[in-house]
C-alpha positions in Angstrom: 116.2 90.7 79.7 117.2 93.7 77.4 118.8 95.6 79.9 117.9 99.4 79.2 119.6 102.5 81.7 118.2 105.7 82.7 120.7 107.4 79.3 119.7 105.0 77.0 115.8 105.5 77.6 116.4 109.1 77.3 118.1 108.9 73.7 115.5 106.3 72.3 112.6 108.7 73.6 114.2 112.1 71.8 115.3 109.5 69.4 111.5 109.6 68.1 110.3 112.6 68.6 112.4 113.4 65.7 111.0 110.2 63.1 107.8 110.8 61.3 104.2 108.9 61.9 105.2 106.0 59.5 109.1 105.7 60.9 107.4 105.4 64.3 105.1 102.6 63.1 108.1 100.7 61.7 109.2 100.8 65.4 106.7 99.6 66.9 105.9 97.3 65.6 109.5 96.0 65.7 109.0 96.5 69.0 106.4 94.1 68.7 108.4 91.8 67.8 110.6 91.8 70.0 107.9 91.7 73.8 105.9 88.6 71.9 109.3 86.6 70.5 110.4 87.4 74.2 107.3 86.6 75.7 107.0 83.2 74.4 110.9 82.3 75.2 110.1 83.2 78.9 106.4 83.1 79.5 105.5 79.0 79.9 101.5 80.4 79.8 102.4 82.9 76.9 104.8 80.3 75.1 101.2 77.8 75.0 98.6 80.9 74.2 101.2 82.3 71.3 102.1 78.5 70.0 100.1 79.0 66.7 101.2 82.6 65.7 102.1 82.1 61.8 106.2 82.8 60.9 104.9 86.9 60.2 102.7 87.6 62.2 101.0 91.1 62.3 99.1 92.9 65.7 95.8 91.1 64.7 97.4 87.6 64.5 98.0 88.2 68.2 95.4 86.3 70.6 93.3 88.8 73.2 94.6 89.0 76.7 92.1 90.2 79.4 92.2 90.6 83.0 91.1 87.4 84.2 93.0 85.2 82.5 96.3 87.2 83.7 95.1 87.1 87.3 94.4 83.5 87.0 97.4 82.5 84.9 99.6 85.1 87.2 102.6 82.0 87.7 102.6 80.9 84.5 102.1 84.1 82.7 105.5 86.1 84.4 109.0 85.4 82.8 110.9 85.8 86.1 110.6 81.6 87.2 111.9 83.5 90.7 108.2 85.9 90.7 105.5 84.1 92.2 102.3 84.9 94.3 102.8 83.4 97.2 106.8 85.4 97.1 104.1 88.7 96.0 102.0 88.8 98.5 104.1 88.1 101.4 106.3 91.3 99.7 102.7 93.2 100.0 102.3 92.0 103.9 104.6 95.2 105.2 103.5 99.2 103.3 107.1 99.7 103.8 108.3 96.6 101.2 106.6 99.3 98.9 109.7 101.5 98.9 112.4 98.8 97.8 112.6 96.6 95.0 110.8 93.9 95.0 113.1 90.6 94.5 116.2 94.0 94.8 114.7 94.5 91.6 111.1 94.8 90.3 108.4 96.7 91.3 105.0 95.6 92.6 101.7 97.4 91.2 98.4 97.0 91.4 95.0 98.4 89.1 92.5 99.8 90.9 89.7 97.3 90.6 87.0 99.5 89.3 85.4 96.5 87.1 87.1 93.1 89.4 89.9 92.6 91.9 92.3 94.1 91.5 95.7 93.4 89.7 98.9 92.9 90.2 101.4 93.8 87.9 105.1 93.6 88.0 106.8 96.3 86.4 110.9 95.7 85.1 113.8 98.5 85.1 113.0 98.9 81.4 109.7 99.7 81.8 110.9 102.4 84.7 113.6 103.9 82.8 111.5 104.3 79.4 108.3 105.6 81.4 110.8 107.7 83.5 111.8 109.3 80.3 108.6 109.8 78.6 107.4 111.9 81.6 110.8 113.8 81.6 110.4 114.5 78.4 107.5 114.3 76.8 105.1 115.5 80.5 107.8 117.9 81.7 109.8 118.5 78.6 106.6 118.7 76.6 105.3 122.1 74.3 102.2 122.6 77.2 105.5 122.6 79.6 108.7 124.1 78.7 108.3 127.6 78.8 107.5 127.2 82.2 109.8 129.7 83.8 111.5 128.4 87.3 110.9 124.9 86.3 113.7 123.6 86.3 114.6 125.0 89.5 116.1 121.8 92.0 113.6 121.2 95.1 110.1 123.4 93.9 107.6 123.1 96.5 105.6 120.3 95.6 102.4 119.3 97.2 99.8 116.6 95.9 95.8 116.5 97.0 95.2 113.0 96.3 93.8 109.5 97.5 95.8 108.1 100.7 97.4 104.5 101.1 97.4 101.9 100.1 98.9 100.6 96.5 96.9 103.9 94.7 100.4 104.9 92.2 99.5 108.5 92.7 100.0 108.1 96.5 103.1 105.5 96.3 104.7 108.3 93.9 104.4 111.2 96.5 105.5 109.0 99.0 108.7 108.2 97.6 109.5 112.3 96.4 108.4 113.4 100.0 111.4 110.2 101.8 113.9 112.1 99.2 113.0 115.0 99.8 113.3 114.3 103.8 116.8 112.4 103.5 117.8 115.8 102.1 115.9 117.9 105.4 113.4 119.3 103.3 110.4 117.3 104.0 109.2 120.6 104.8 108.5 121.6 100.7 106.3 118.7 99.9 102.6 118.9 101.2 100.3 115.6 100.9 96.4 116.9 101.3 94.0 113.6 101.5 91.0 114.0 99.1 89.2 114.0 102.2 90.5 117.0 103.5 87.3 119.6 104.8 87.9 122.5 102.3 88.1 125.1 104.6 91.6 122.8 106.5 92.6 122.4 103.0 92.3 126.2 101.9 94.2 127.2 104.5 97.6 124.5 103.9 97.6 124.9 100.8 97.6 129.5 101.7 100.4 128.4 104.2 102.3 126.2 102.3 102.1 128.2 98.6 103.1 125.1 96.5 104.7 125.5 93.3 104.2 122.1 91.8 100.4 120.9 92.4 99.8 116.8 91.8 95.8 116.3 91.8 92.2 115.0 90.3 91.1 117.1 88.3 87.6 116.9 89.9 89.5 118.1 93.1 91.2 121.0 91.6 88.0 122.1 89.9 86.2 122.7 92.9 89.1 124.5 94.2 89.5 126.8 91.3 85.9 128.4 93.0 87.8 129.2 96.0 90.8 130.9 94.1 87.9 132.3 91.7 86.6 133.6 95.4 89.3 134.9 96.6 89.2 132.3 100.3 92.0 130.4 98.1 95.5 131.9 97.0 97.4 130.9 95.4 100.5 130.4 92.3 101.4 127.5 92.0 104.2 126.9 88.4 101.4 124.2 87.3 98.9 121.9 88.4 99.3 118.3 86.9 96.1 116.2 87.0 95.5 112.8 86.0 93.6 109.6 87.0 89.9 111.4 85.5 89.2 112.6 82.5 89.7 116.4 82.4 87.2 118.9 80.0 88.8 121.0 77.7 86.4 124.2 79.1 87.2 122.8 83.0 91.4 122.9 82.5 90.8 126.5 80.7 88.6 127.4 84.0 91.3 125.7 86.1 94.3 127.8 84.1 92.7 130.9 83.8 91.8 131.1 87.6 95.6 130.4 88.9 97.1 131.0 86.2 99.3 128.6 84.8 99.5 125.4 82.8 97.2 122.9 83.6 98.7 119.4 82.4 97.2 116.1 81.8 98.2 112.3 81.2 96.5 109.1 80.6 98.2 106.7 82.4 97.1 102.4 83.4 98.7 100.7 85.7 98.9 97.8 82.8 100.3 100.5 80.2 101.6 102.9 81.4 102.2 106.3 80.4 100.1 105.8 77.3 98.9 109.8 76.9 100.1 113.2 77.7 98.6 116.6 76.7 99.8 119.3 74.4 99.0 122.8 74.5 95.9 122.2 72.3 93.9 120.3 74.4 94.6 116.5 72.6 95.9 113.7 74.5 98.9 112.1 72.5 99.6 109.0 72.6 103.5 107.2 73.4 103.2 105.5 70.4 106.7 104.3 70.4 106.1 102.2 73.4 102.5 101.6 73.5 100.0 100.4 71.1 96.6 101.4 72.1 93.5 99.8 69.9 89.4 100.9 70.3 87.8 98.2 69.8 84.0 97.5 70.2 81.8 95.1 72.5 83.5 91.9 69.9 87.0 93.5 70.1 86.7 94.0 66.0 88.6 97.6 65.1 86.7 100.6 65.8 87.8 103.6 63.1 89.1 106.8 63.9 86.7 109.2 64.7 84.0 106.8 66.3 84.3 106.7 70.0 85.0 102.7 71.4 83.4 100.4 73.4 86.6 100.0 74.7 90.4 99.4 74.1 93.6 96.8 73.4 97.2 97.6 75.5 100.2 96.6 74.9 103.0 97.9 76.3 106.4 97.8 74.9 108.7 98.6 77.4 108.1 95.6 80.3 109.7 91.9 79.8 108.5 90.2 83.1 105.0 90.4 82.7 104.3 91.0 79.3 100.9 93.2 78.2 100.3 92.3 74.9 96.3 93.2 73.1 95.4 93.4 76.8 91.7 94.6 76.9 90.1 96.9 78.9 86.8 98.9 79.5 88.3 102.3 78.9 86.5 104.4 76.2 88.3 106.4 73.4 88.4 108.5 70.3 91.3 108.3 68.1 91.9 110.7 65.7 94.9 110.4 63.1 95.3 113.8 61.3 97.9 115.9 62.6 97.4 118.3 65.6 98.5 121.7 64.8 101.4 121.5 68.4 103.6 119.9 66.1 104.0 116.9 68.4 103.9 113.8 64.8 102.0 111.2 67.2 97.9 110.0 66.9 95.2 111.8 70.1 92.9 110.0 71.5 89.6 111.8 73.1 89.1 109.7 76.9 85.4 109.2 77.0 85.1 106.7 80.4 86.3 107.5 83.7 84.3 110.3 84.1 83.1 110.8 87.7 80.4 113.5 88.4 80.9 116.9 90.6 78.2 116.3 92.9 77.1 120.0 94.4 75.3 120.7 97.5 73.5 124.2 99.3 75.8 125.5 102.9 73.9 128.6 103.9 73.9 129.7 100.2 77.4 128.6 99.5 77.8 126.2 96.4 79.7 122.7 98.0 81.1 120.7 95.3 82.3 117.1 95.7 84.0 115.0 93.7 82.1 111.5 93.4 85.1 109.3 93.6 86.1 111.0 97.7 82.8 108.5 98.1 84.9 105.6 97.9 87.8 106.6 99.6 85.3 106.7 102.7 85.3 103.2 102.6 89.4 103.2 103.1 87.9 103.5 106.6 86.7 100.2 107.6 86.7 96.9 106.0 84.2 94.6 104.0 82.6 97.3 101.2 83.8 96.6 98.0 82.6 99.6 96.5 79.9 101.7 97.0 78.2 104.4 94.4 76.5 107.8 95.7 73.0 109.0 93.6 72.4 112.3 94.7 68.4 112.2 93.3 68.0 115.5 94.7 69.6 119.3 95.7 69.8 117.6 99.7 69.3 114.1 99.3 71.6 111.0 98.0 70.8 107.4 97.7 73.6 105.0 98.5 74.0 102.0 97.2 76.5 99.3 98.1 78.6 95.5 97.2 79.7 93.5 100.8 82.3 91.5 100.9 81.6 87.9 101.1 82.4 86.7 104.4 81.3 90.0 106.5 78.1 90.9 107.7 75.9 93.5 105.4 74.1 95.3 108.2 76.9 96.4 110.4 79.5 97.2 107.2 76.1 99.4 105.5 76.5 100.7 108.9 79.5 101.7 109.5 79.5 103.0 105.6 76.7 105.2 106.8 78.5 106.3 109.5 81.5 106.9 107.6 79.8 109.1 104.7 78.1 111.2 107.2 81.2 112.0 109.0 82.7 112.5 105.6 79.8 114.8 104.8 79.5 117.1 107.8 83.1 117.5 107.7 82.9 119.6 104.6 79.8 122.0 106.9 77.0 120.0 105.3 74.7 118.9 108.5 71.2 118.4 107.0 71.5 115.5 104.1 68.8 113.0 103.6 71.1 110.1 103.3 68.8 106.5 101.9 70.7 103.7 101.6 69.0 101.0 98.7 69.6 97.4 98.5 69.9 97.2 94.8 72.4 96.9 92.1 75.3 99.2 91.0 75.3 100.7 88.0 77.2 100.4 85.6 78.4 102.1 82.0 77.9 100.5 79.1 80.7 99.6 78.8 81.1 98.0 82.3 82.8 100.7 84.7 81.7 100.8 87.7 80.5 105.1 88.4 81.2 106.2 92.2 78.9 109.1 91.9 76.6 111.0 89.7 73.3 113.1 89.3 69.6 111.7 88.9 67.9 114.8 89.5 66.1 118.0 87.4 
């Protein structure tokens, strides 16, 4: 496997930033051929799948891959024969293992499972070095944050407001950071807040901690911005970093104005890594030297720039151990090839998928805004519920739909779900919300994504 260390990765990323768009496209094609040739040599399954590729193949000649296919063929897909499903299962059985390399050299992560069962992804040191360099140079060192004063100071106070536990990559990243601070005797300079923390408690802890950097979901920080505007929250972060959900530009500007700091965003995926990063003009620029994004329609035909896609084909050019090549994802995007005024020389995308409504309730005259995905987080308290969906039917009424895992009693699991959601609402001071649980299929978007929560009333 071609080894790339941190220094070389930084040089490769910096070098691409000095190239024009055609040069970057040529570089990506060169890396694509290296990846495909490596896969054909080292992955038993991909050797068969790509057996009929022509000598001078192009991107469109490469067969499309699916989640189901990668899951079913996991042991034959990976390019290291030492990796097996059985070994991965043993590794994941102990949460503490996630902080030591799998087989001494790999990292294991998982998809969210919003369209199917979670997919396990193995990342090698090559991927980690490249994508760490992308974060350092194009996220923290990019045009949106490069002039922020004090951002290069050591041991800044860092806060994460995210879903806790499990294989959640955001949680695991923050836990690695917390442990590095703890090893230096500075654990008190990190603060983790679960997204299920009641607003009053969250405000008290944030005011006492006074974070320099906040990492969170867009819907959560959007809700907190109203608390800051009202004066109940009084913090002054240097930057706010969002991920995992769509961040509408008007929301980003509002959050930035209220907190008086830049609000950054990036589009990342378990399969593709750091796919795109935000510029000062509000555009998510694709890291197209290391990630190829192809917008497609329902039949996986190419969609032209400026047109909303029904899905994308993702190619991760950095990871060799489990090649992700023209991998179908249901995220909907609009690709733009026009030059952006920020000066970056890469195409940019608008993300249409992965949006959840922020539900708003009244608590004695005070608006309580709850990001929809938090209702799904409630299911982490017990086993048996694959997914839940919340439909707000009135200002004080919600409808719950649930998908129950095979082997679990439906009535018992639904009662646990109702108890968890009621407890969560009461923790937010909402004691009189009417909850109706209905036995109906969960609604999905046209692209297949599950909407966890949305409003359905005038």
